[in-house]
N, C-alpha and C positions, 0 to 999 in steps of 0.2 A: 286655831284651825288656818288662818292668815298665813303664816309661815309656812306649814305644810302646803300649801295651795301653790306658794307663787314657788316656791321650792320646785314640788312638781312638773307645775307648768314650764320650769327654767329646763325639767331632764327632757319634758316631753318636745320643747323647742328644739334641742339640740340633735331630734332625731326627726322630727318631722319640719321641714323649712316652712310648711304652710300657717303652721301655729303664732298667729299675733294675737296682741295684748292692748285694751283700749282700757282706760279708764277715763271718769268725769273728775280729773281734778284730786283724787284722792291715790294713796298707796305710798306717802312719804314714809322714810326707812322702811319700807316694804319693798318695793320695786326695786331698786337702784342697783340692785346685781343684775336682776334682767335687763333694766335699758342699759347697762354698762353695755351685758354682753351681746345682746340680740338690740340694738341703737334705733335700725331700720325696720324694727317691727314690734314697737313700743311707741301707739300715739299717744298722748293726752288731750283729747277733746273737749277740757275745760269743763264749765258747769252748764254742759248744753245736753242733756243727756238723751233727750229727741233725735238732736242729729247722731248723736252717736251711737245710738242703734240703726238708723240709718246707713251711717258709713261703714258698720261694721255685717249690714244685708250687703250692700253694693262688693265689699272687699268679701264675700260669702262667696257670690254669684263669679268672683274671677277667680274662685279654685283656693283660698285662703280659710282658714280654719278659726275666726273670731272667736276669744274669750273679753268678754265683756266687764267691766269691774268696778261696783258705784255702791253707795248705800242702797237697800232696799227699799226703801219708800220713792226714791230717786227713781231708779231704774226700770222698777216695776210699775210702781200707780203715775207716777209722773209722764214715764214714756211709754203708756199704755197701749197707747193706739198705733205704734209704730215695732212695737214688740208685736203685737196681732194682727199687722199687716204685713208689713215690711219684712219679717222672719217670718212667724209661723203660716202665713196664707201662701208663702212662696216656698215652704218646708227647707229652710238654707238650715246647713250647719253652725250658729251662731250659739255658743254658750253663753248665758247672761251669766255672771256670778253677783250676788246678791250678798251684802255683808250687814250684818248688825240685826241675826235672827232675834222675834220677841224685843223683848225689853231690854237686850244687848246695850244699849245707848236709854236706858230709865230714866236717867235725870236732863236729858235734852227734850222730855216732852213729845207730846203725839205725832209732830211732823218725823219723828227719828223713830218712833213704835213699829216695828214690824210685825203686826198682827193678822195681818186680812190676807197675804201674798198667797201663803199656799192654795187657800179659796181661788185666790183672783185666776194665779197659775195654773190652776190643774186644769179649771175652766176651757180653756185654750185650745181647739184642735188642736194635737198633733204634737203637742207641745210636753217634751220629758221634765220630770219635777223631783230633785233629788235632796233629800235634805242629809247632807251626812253627819253621823252622831259622835265621831272622835276625829284627831288626825289620821290615825291612818285610813279611815273610810274617805276621807277627803283626798291623800293621795290614791285613792285606789277610783274614786271615783273621775275625778282630773285625767287619769290614763286612761279609763273608758270613754268619756267625752271625749279626748282627742278625735276619737277615730267614730264618734257615733253617729250616723247619717241622718241629721234632723236638727231641730232646734231644741234648747234642754233650760231649763234655769237650775242652779244649782245653789243651796242658801246654805251661808255661811255662820256660826255665830262669830264674837267680836276676839277673843282670846283667851287664854287661859284654859280651853277646854281638856279634861283630862284623858289619857289614851285607856280603853276600855276593851279594847280585844286583846284575846290572851292568844298563844301560837295556833291552838285547838281553831281559831275561826280565823284566821290571818290569810287564806289560802281561797274565802269563801264569797266574795263581792263580784256580785253581778248585777246590770243595770236591771229593776224589775224583780228580783228576787229576794227575800227578807231572810237575815241573819239568825239563827235562833242561837244566844247565848245561854239559855237554859231551860231544857228542857220538867216538865213534871207538874202534877197535882189540878186541879180543876178552874183556878186561877191563872190567866196570860197578861203580863204585862208589856202593852205593845208601846214604843215609843220611836219616836225619832226625834233627828236634829239634836240640838241643844237640850236634850232632856235624857238624852242616853243613860248619863251615868246615875242622874238622879234615879232610875226604874232602879238598876243595878242595886244600887244601896238602899232601895225599900223594899225590893226584893230578900236579899238580905236579913233585913229586919224584920221581915215579916218572919222568916225562917227561924233568926233567933231567939227572936222575945216570943215570938206567937205560936210558932211550930207552924207555920205556913208554907207551904212547897207552889214555889209559883214557877210558870214561865217565865222566861223573860229575850224578846224579839226586839232586835234592830232592823223596824220597816224604813230603812233609810231613803227607797222609791216611793214617794206618792202616786208618783205616773209615769208607766204602767204599775198599778199597783198588784204586789204578789198575791191577789185573790186565790187562788189554790191552799198557801199557806192558811190565810185568814178562814180560809173553810173545814180545814183541820182544825183548828184552834176551837171554832163554833163548832163543831162534833164530837170533841171530845171535854171541851171546859163549858163550865155552868156561865163564865164569866168577862170577859173582857175589858181592862182598863187603857186606854188611849193618854200617851201622857205627850203632849207636846205645849211648848212654850207660843201660841197661835191661838186665834178667837177658835171657841168649841165649835164655831158652823165653819162648814165646808172645809176643813183641814182632813188632816190623821183620820179625826172621830170620824168627819164625816163621811170619809172614803171607805172605811173599816163597817160605818154602819150597813150604808150602802150593800157594800159584799156581805154580808153574812144577809140584809133581806132579802135579798137575789137567790136564798138556799134556806128549806124548810131548817130550823134550827128552835132549840131553847135556849140556848147562849144568850145571854144580856149583854149590853155594850154599856160600857162606864166612861164619858168622856171627860178626862180631867183637861183643861185647859183655863183659856182667859175668857171670862164671861163677856154676855154681846154686850159693853160700853165702852167709850174712853175714860181714860185715866185722867182727872181733873187737878190730881197733888201731883208736886214734884217729886219723886222719887227713885233709890236705886235700883239696880235689876234684883237683888235681892228681898228687898224691900216688896219689889211687887210678887216676887213670887212667893214670898209670905201670903202676901194677903188671898192670891190667888188660889193657895196648895199647890206648890209644882213646886214643893221639894219633898223629900224622902220623907219624913213625919203628914206630911198631907199627904201622900201617896198611902202609908201607909192606915190613915187615920180612914180613908176612904174606902178600903177595903175593907178595915175592920165594921164599917157603919154599912155595909154593903151585906156582910153576914149575920148583921144583928137584925136586918128586916128581913132577912128570909122566912 
């Protein structure tokens, strides 16, 4: 995802002289090509995230289109006041790019775990929240955000995320509109961010091993949420399973639950995500995912358990 981000941002910078990149002393081996091509539009603000967001706000007020890049805990949690007041309050066209979704930096401990960022960011008035599920969605999101007239947060995973979208969905990216990857059945798997490929694999396993056909939805935009899509799913499905490498509180599951609750429905919403607790044992991303059921096998297990309790 990082490579897709910088490649698309470089392309946008060639077409739009207002695009500028700020980083909090991160991006080595990633941003060198951008820096070489646009040295006057690359600013390393150092390990001073609050100042970096204030600088981005000032640049935006002067007509620039800043993209601010850092680890999620540093750019969202540490600099929350500057994001809230300097950027969101003034509705400035600044895009915050947070790296390390969920347990991407699992073995670095709780300081680097990004498990509450969607909940925090979607609560800020006027802030668009986009969580791409694969490199294609990253590229399309960067293109859309370079022209977006307001503040935005884009959540990136670390590396190695597979391409999920085929030719049939590659012309279908719009901010605030979900992408249907597969339709059918009475169960919907709604995924965001780095859980999209997990949802696709789980859907294949459910159909091939258990004869259960599911809908699969990429909810790449958490705010504004595609409530029309959610309502349509709730009208024809008996259950929606939200899948996210984020706390079960306030993220995708919370947003979908709120949308379903606002309209009459018999559809149940099952949230698959991170339990409401810190991790006090060091481990890899794969280890944490296994513990939380954020694997294709874990999703399949949750779906089968729900059917058994009907």
